C-alpha positions as CSV (number, residue, x, y, z in Angstrom):
1,M,85.9,109.4,102.6
2,P,83.8,109.0,99.4
3,Y,87.0,108.7,97.3
4,S,90.5,107.5,97.1
5,L,93.5,109.4,95.6
6,T,96.6,107.9,94.1
7,H,99.5,109.9,92.7
8,L,100.8,108.1,89.7
9,G,103.3,110.8,88.7
10,G,104.4,114.2,89.8
11,E,103.9,113.6,93.5
12,C,107.5,114.2,94.5
13,S,108.9,115.4,91.2
14,V,108.3,118.3,88.7
15,T,107.3,116.3,85.6
16,G,105.1,113.3,84.7
17,S,101.9,114.6,86.4
18,A,99.2,112.0,86.8
19,H,96.7,111.8,89.7
20,L,94.0,109.1,90.0
21,L,90.7,110.0,91.7
22,Q,88.5,106.9,92.4
23,I,85.1,107.9,93.6
24,K,83.2,105.2,95.5
25,S,80.0,104.2,93.6
26,G,81.1,106.9,91.0
27,P,83.4,107.5,88.1
28,T,87.1,106.9,88.0
29,I,89.0,110.1,87.1
30,L,92.5,110.7,86.0
31,V,93.9,114.3,86.3
32,D,96.7,114.7,83.7
33,C,98.7,112.0,82.0
34,G,102.1,113.5,81.6
35,L,105.5,112.4,80.3
36,S,108.3,112.2,82.9
37,M,111.5,113.9,82.0
38,G,115.1,113.5,83.1
39,N,115.3,111.3,86.2
40,D,111.7,111.8,87.3
41,P,109.9,108.5,87.9
42,S,107.2,107.1,85.7
43,V,104.8,104.4,86.9
44,P,104.1,101.7,84.2
45,F,100.4,101.2,83.4
46,S,100.8,97.6,84.5
47,E,101.4,98.9,88.1
48,W,98.4,101.2,88.2
49,P,95.6,100.3,90.6
50,V,93.1,100.4,87.6
51,E,93.2,99.4,84.0
52,P,93.3,102.3,81.6
53,A,90.1,100.8,80.1
54,D,88.4,101.4,83.4
55,I,89.1,105.1,83.6
56,D,85.9,107.1,82.8
57,Y,87.4,110.6,82.5
58,L,90.7,112.1,81.8
59,F,91.0,115.8,82.8
60,L,93.9,117.9,81.4
61,T,95.0,121.0,83.3
62,H,97.0,122.3,80.3
63,A,98.9,121.2,77.1
64,H,102.5,121.0,78.2
65,I,104.0,117.6,77.5
66,D,104.8,116.8,81.1
67,H,101.0,116.9,81.6
68,I,99.7,115.3,78.4
69,G,102.6,113.4,76.9
70,R,101.4,109.9,77.9
71,V,97.9,110.3,76.5
72,P,98.6,108.4,73.3
73,D,100.1,105.6,75.4
74,L,97.0,105.6,77.6
75,I,94.8,105.2,74.5
76,D,97.0,102.4,73.2
77,A,96.7,100.7,76.6
78,G,92.9,100.7,76.3
79,F,91.6,104.0,77.5
80,T,88.3,105.0,75.7
81,G,86.8,107.5,78.2
82,E,86.3,111.2,77.7
83,I,89.1,113.7,77.7
84,L,87.9,117.0,79.3
85,C,89.8,120.3,79.3
86,S,89.4,124.0,78.5
87,H,88.6,125.1,75.0
88,P,92.2,126.5,74.3
89,T,93.7,123.3,75.6
90,K,91.6,121.2,73.3
91,A,92.8,123.4,70.4
92,L,96.4,122.9,71.4
93,L,96.2,119.2,72.3
94,V,96.6,117.5,68.9
95,P,99.3,119.8,67.6
96,M,101.4,119.3,70.8
97,L,100.9,115.5,70.8
98,H,101.6,115.3,67.0
99,D,105.0,116.9,67.6
100,A,105.7,114.6,70.6
101,M,104.7,111.4,68.7
102,G,107.2,112.4,66.0
103,F,109.9,111.3,68.5
104,S,108.3,107.9,69.0
105,N,108.6,104.8,66.9
106,R,105.0,105.1,65.7
107,S,104.3,105.1,61.9
108,K,102.5,108.0,60.2
109,D,99.4,105.8,60.0
110,E,99.5,105.1,63.7
111,V,100.0,108.8,64.5
112,R,97.0,109.8,62.3
113,R,94.8,107.1,64.0
114,L,95.7,108.3,67.5
115,E,95.1,111.9,66.5
116,S,91.7,111.0,65.2
117,V,90.9,109.1,68.4
118,I,92.1,112.0,70.6
119,E,90.0,114.5,68.6
120,E,86.9,112.2,69.0
121,L,87.3,111.7,72.7
122,S,88.2,115.3,73.8
123,W,85.8,118.0,74.8
124,G,86.4,121.7,75.6
125,F,84.6,123.5,78.5
126,E,84.2,127.1,79.6
127,Y,85.8,128.6,82.6
128,Q,83.9,129.3,85.8
129,Q,80.9,127.2,84.9
130,S,79.8,124.1,86.8
131,F,79.2,120.9,84.9
132,R,77.8,117.6,85.9
133,L,79.4,114.2,85.4
134,N,77.6,110.9,86.3
135,K,76.6,109.9,89.8
136,G,76.2,113.5,90.9
137,V,79.8,114.5,90.6
138,R,80.4,118.1,89.4
139,F,83.4,120.0,88.2
140,K,84.4,123.6,87.4
141,L,87.5,124.9,85.6
142,G,89.3,128.1,86.8
143,R,92.0,130.1,84.9
144,A,95.4,129.1,86.1
145,G,97.5,131.7,84.2
146,H,100.3,129.3,83.3
147,I,99.8,129.1,79.5
148,L,96.8,129.7,77.3
149,G,94.1,127.3,78.3
150,S,95.7,126.2,81.6
151,C,93.2,125.6,84.4
152,F,92.7,124.4,87.9
153,I,89.9,121.9,88.5
154,H,87.4,121.9,91.3
155,F,85.5,118.7,91.9
156,T,82.4,118.3,94.1
157,I,81.6,114.8,95.2
158,P,78.3,113.8,96.9
159,G,78.7,112.5,100.5
160,E,76.5,110.9,103.1
161,L,76.4,114.1,105.2
162,K,77.8,116.8,102.9
163,P,79.6,117.1,99.6
164,C,83.3,116.7,99.5
165,R,85.3,119.3,97.5
166,I,88.7,118.6,95.9
167,L,90.7,121.1,94.0
168,F,93.7,120.3,91.7
169,S,95.8,123.4,91.1
170,G,97.5,122.2,87.9
171,D,100.4,124.5,87.1
172,L,99.8,128.0,88.4
173,G,101.2,131.0,86.5
174,C,102.4,134.5,87.4
175,R,100.3,137.6,87.4
176,N,100.7,140.2,84.6
177,S,102.0,137.7,82.1
178,P,101.6,138.7,78.4
179,I,98.5,137.5,76.7
180,L,97.3,135.5,79.7
181,C,94.6,136.3,82.2
182,D,95.7,136.3,85.8
183,P,94.8,133.2,87.8
184,D,91.3,133.1,89.1
185,P,90.7,133.0,92.9
186,P,90.1,129.4,94.0
187,D,86.8,128.2,95.5
188,A,86.8,126.7,99.0
189,C,87.7,123.0,99.2
190,D,88.3,120.2,101.7
191,L,91.5,119.0,99.9
192,L,93.8,121.1,97.8
193,I,96.3,119.3,95.6
194,M,98.8,122.1,94.8
195,E,101.9,122.5,92.8
196,S,105.1,123.6,94.4
197,T,107.6,124.0,91.6
198,Y,109.0,127.3,92.9
199,G,107.9,126.9,96.4
200,D,111.3,127.8,97.7
201,R,112.0,131.0,95.8
202,N,110.7,134.2,94.4
203,H,111.2,135.3,90.9
204,E,113.0,138.4,89.6
205,A,110.7,141.5,89.2
206,R,108.6,141.3,86.0
207,D,107.6,144.9,85.8
208,D,110.7,146.1,83.8
209,R,111.1,142.9,81.8
210,I,110.3,144.5,78.5
211,E,112.8,147.3,79.2
212,R,115.5,144.8,80.1
213,L,114.9,142.9,76.9
214,E,115.0,146.1,74.8
215,T,118.3,147.2,76.5
216,A,119.9,143.7,75.9
217,L,118.7,143.7,72.2
218,N,120.0,147.1,71.5
219,R,123.4,146.3,73.0
220,A,123.7,142.8,71.4
221,L,122.7,144.0,67.9
222,A,124.8,147.1,67.8
223,D,127.8,145.2,66.2
224,G,125.7,143.6,63.5
225,G,125.6,140.1,64.9
226,K,122.8,137.7,65.5
227,V,120.8,137.1,68.7
228,F,119.8,133.5,69.3
229,I,116.9,132.9,71.8
230,P,116.2,129.2,72.7
231,A,112.5,129.1,73.5
232,F,109.8,126.5,74.0
233,S,107.2,126.4,71.3
234,L,104.2,126.7,73.6
235,G,104.1,129.8,75.8
236,R,107.6,131.3,75.8
237,T,107.8,131.8,72.0
238,Q,104.5,133.8,72.1
239,E,105.6,135.8,75.1
240,L,108.8,136.9,73.3
241,I,106.9,137.8,70.1
242,Y,104.5,139.9,72.2
243,E,107.3,141.7,74.0
244,I,109.3,142.5,70.9
245,D,106.0,143.8,69.4
246,R,105.6,146.1,72.4
247,I,109.3,147.2,72.0
248,L,108.8,148.0,68.3
249,S,105.5,149.9,69.0
250,A,107.2,152.0,71.6
251,Q,110.2,152.7,69.4
252,G,107.8,153.6,66.5
253,L,106.3,156.3,68.7
254,R,109.7,157.6,69.7
255,D,110.8,157.5,66.0
256,T,107.8,159.7,65.1
257,A,109.1,162.1,67.8
258,G,112.5,162.1,66.1
259,Q,114.3,160.0,68.6
260,G,115.2,157.1,66.3
261,S,114.4,153.4,66.6
262,A,117.3,150.9,66.6
263,L,115.3,147.7,66.0
264,Q,112.6,148.8,63.5
265,Q,114.3,147.2,60.4
266,I,115.9,144.2,62.1
267,P,114.3,140.9,61.1
268,V,113.0,138.5,63.8
269,F,112.9,134.9,62.6
270,V,110.7,132.3,64.3
271,D,112.5,129.1,63.3
272,S,110.2,126.4,64.8
273,P,107.4,124.7,62.9
274,L,105.6,123.9,66.1
275,G,106.1,127.4,67.5
276,L,104.6,128.8,64.4
277,E,101.6,126.5,64.5
278,I,101.1,127.3,68.2
279,T,101.4,131.1,67.5
280,N,98.7,130.7,64.9
281,I,96.5,128.9,67.3
282,Y,97.1,131.6,70.0
283,S,96.0,134.2,67.4
284,S,92.8,132.3,66.7
285,L,91.9,132.3,70.4
286,S,91.8,136.0,71.1
287,E,88.6,135.6,73.2
288,F,90.8,134.0,75.8
289,W,93.5,136.7,75.9
290,D,93.8,139.2,78.7
291,Q,92.3,142.6,78.4
292,E,95.4,144.4,77.4
293,S,96.0,142.1,74.4
294,K,92.3,142.3,73.4
295,S,92.5,146.1,73.5
296,L,95.7,146.2,71.4
297,F,94.0,143.9,68.8
298,K,90.9,146.0,68.8
299,E,93.0,149.1,68.1
300,G,94.6,147.4,65.1
301,D,97.9,146.4,66.8
302,H,98.1,142.6,66.6
303,P,100.0,141.8,69.8
304,I,101.8,138.7,68.4
305,D,102.6,139.9,64.9
306,F,104.6,142.7,63.4
307,K,106.0,143.6,60.0
308,T,109.6,142.4,60.6
309,L,108.5,139.0,62.0
310,F,109.3,136.2,59.6
311,A,108.2,132.5,59.7
312,V,110.8,129.9,58.9
313,K,108.6,127.0,57.9
314,S,110.4,124.5,55.7
315,Y,113.8,122.9,56.2
316,R,115.0,124.6,53.1
317,D,114.1,128.0,54.7
318,H,115.8,126.9,57.8
319,Q,119.0,126.2,55.9
320,K,118.8,129.7,54.4
321,A,118.2,131.3,57.8
322,L,121.5,129.8,59.0
323,T,123.5,131.7,56.4
324,I,121.6,135.0,56.5
325,P,124.0,137.7,57.9
326,G,123.1,139.7,60.9
327,P,121.8,141.8,62.5
328,S,118.8,139.6,63.2
329,V,117.0,137.8,66.0
330,V,116.3,134.1,65.9
331,I,113.7,132.5,68.2
332,A,113.9,128.7,67.9
333,G,113.3,125.5,70.0
334,S,114.0,123.9,72.2
335,G,114.1,126.0,75.3
336,M,117.0,124.1,76.9
337,C,118.8,123.4,73.6
338,T,118.1,119.7,73.9
339,G,116.9,119.4,70.2
340,G,115.2,121.3,67.5
341,R,116.5,123.9,65.1
342,I,118.3,126.0,67.7
343,I,121.0,123.4,67.7
344,D,122.0,124.2,64.1
345,H,122.0,128.0,64.9
346,L,124.2,127.5,67.9
347,E,126.6,125.2,66.0
348,A,126.9,127.8,63.2
349,G,127.0,130.9,65.4
350,L,128.5,130.3,68.8
351,A,132.1,130.8,67.7
352,D,131.3,134.3,66.3
353,A,132.0,137.0,69.0
354,K,129.5,139.3,67.3
355,N,126.7,137.0,68.2
356,D,124.7,136.7,71.4
357,V,122.6,134.0,73.1
358,F,119.7,135.0,75.3
359,F,118.6,132.4,77.9
360,V,115.0,133.2,79.0
361,G,114.3,130.1,81.0
362,Y,115.8,127.5,83.3
363,Q,118.5,125.3,81.9
364,A,118.4,121.8,83.5
365,K,121.5,119.7,84.4
366,G,122.7,117.7,81.5
367,T,121.3,120.0,78.8
368,L,123.3,121.8,76.1
369,G,121.9,125.1,77.5
370,R,123.5,124.4,80.9
371,Q,126.7,123.3,79.3
372,I,127.0,126.6,77.3
373,L,126.3,128.7,80.4
374,K,128.8,126.8,82.4
375,Y,131.7,126.7,80.0
376,G,131.0,129.8,77.9
377,P,132.6,132.3,80.3
378,R,135.8,130.3,80.5
379,V,138.9,131.1,78.4
380,N,138.6,128.9,75.2
381,G,135.3,127.6,76.5
382,Y,133.5,125.2,74.3
383,A,130.5,122.9,73.9
384,W,130.0,119.6,72.1
385,I,127.3,120.0,69.4
386,N,126.4,117.2,67.0
387,G,129.7,115.5,68.0
388,E,131.8,118.6,67.2
389,K,133.7,120.8,69.6
390,V,132.3,124.3,69.1
391,Y,134.1,127.2,70.8
392,I,131.9,129.7,72.6
393,N,132.9,133.3,71.7
394,A,129.3,134.6,71.6
395,K,128.2,136.7,74.5
396,L,125.7,135.1,76.9
397,Y,122.8,136.7,78.7
398,K,120.4,135.3,81.3
399,L,117.2,137.3,81.3
400,G,115.2,136.7,84.4
401,G,111.5,137.1,85.1
402,Y,110.3,134.7,82.4
403,S,109.1,131.8,84.5
404,A,105.6,130.6,83.7
405,H,105.2,129.2,87.2
406,A,104.0,131.1,90.2
407,D,106.7,131.7,92.8
408,Q,106.4,131.1,96.5
409,H,104.8,134.5,97.2
410,E,102.3,134.0,94.4
411,L,101.4,130.4,95.4
412,V,100.7,131.6,99.0
413,Q,98.8,134.6,97.7
414,W,96.6,132.3,95.6
415,V,95.8,130.0,98.5
416,E,95.0,133.0,100.7
417,E,92.4,134.1,98.1
418,M,90.3,131.1,99.0
419,P,87.1,132.1,100.9
420,E,88.1,129.8,103.7
421,K,91.2,127.7,104.6
422,P,91.1,124.3,102.9
423,G,90.7,121.3,105.2
424,M,94.0,119.9,104.0
425,I,96.7,120.8,101.5
426,K,98.8,118.2,99.7
427,L,101.9,119.6,97.9
428,V,102.9,117.9,94.6
429,H,104.9,118.8,91.5
430,G,108.0,120.0,93.1
431,E,111.5,118.9,94.3
432,E,111.9,118.1,98.1
433,E,113.5,121.5,98.8
434,A,110.7,123.4,97.1
435,R,107.9,121.4,98.8
436,S,109.5,121.6,102.3
437,A,110.0,125.4,102.0
438,L,106.4,126.0,100.8
439,Q,105.0,123.7,103.5
440,K,106.8,125.6,106.2
441,V,105.5,128.9,105.0
442,L,101.9,127.6,104.7
443,E,102.0,126.0,108.2
444,D,103.3,129.2,109.7
445,R,100.1,130.8,108.3
446,G,97.9,128.2,109.9
447,Y,97.3,125.8,107.0
448,R,97.1,122.0,107.5
449,L,99.5,119.9,105.4
């Protein structure tokens, strides 16, 4: 084989993605350099088969921290190669890493230096165009549909008899996601490195997601309380803004017809500095939106903005937002309630029976979100927040259909869109149960794993 492949993270876990592709008589390539979370393993740089300084190219599939979070550490360890990604990922890279570095021990000067280096080393590339690296190696990015800018990467490596083709799926998204284009069909390859996060399950239907959100909002806000929605700053926050905008637009039409509109005057607060910055970046990247979002924008209906949407920027504004009476909707990070401004809102509002909490994503073990869902339905249920016992009287909702990852059916469908079966598939980025289930489904369809 004209290459060797070493998985340095994310091989048997969901986070910490890092895959080393060493091409004989060619460049050394790292695909992703993500932060491991929870109990997922992280291989120290000292145990890598190459020095960070000897890596020629770092390819990034998208801007989630579990795929980019160790980039500053890689640079500190000596990496000076080029960082290659899609244009939207390049726009999101520094803001996401700036926020992440805020939780490190780095000084402001060190953060600024690293941001400058990252900006200097990184390059954005178009989708579906073939580009040449050194030694005849070529690559092409395809839309992955996971978040704005997400991509899968197809490498073509020269060989003695014929080229060798390797495809890294990155994180694949669901079809018909707001703002995002559907995943592109993959090109043929000899080896497919494919994610398997939800390889053992299928998601709830997404077709009526907006209607379910509207019904839940109408019910929750009828008593004048607040709705708290924990949401990650990148991806989920923008989806929620988009769907509330669609609800308000539809209600506006019904109001014109004399049918009333319950949510038209209710404020929606985005209480997340990073979420606001990412939303502004999303707005500036309209050329990468899906056709529906582009059409709305062209017609004068900005898909991620509306008149009752308010930005909570400063900490002073955040303190005011905590005391503003309902009815209102508050979207704040983090998505699993592990930090961020949502913590203050929950501490202040969980005990009020008029309030509601909408969970629109997975709540991992050990997180405050999981604790609230577990103990909230119990009599006198409570959660510990900032060292204080907070009783949970607010109503809790789990709204399905919001996963940014393709499910088993969509993963298989994507592979089947390949012009010919790949020579081999290696499943990564999933727990054992998910990988085993997806492997069986693919093997039953004649694929080699």
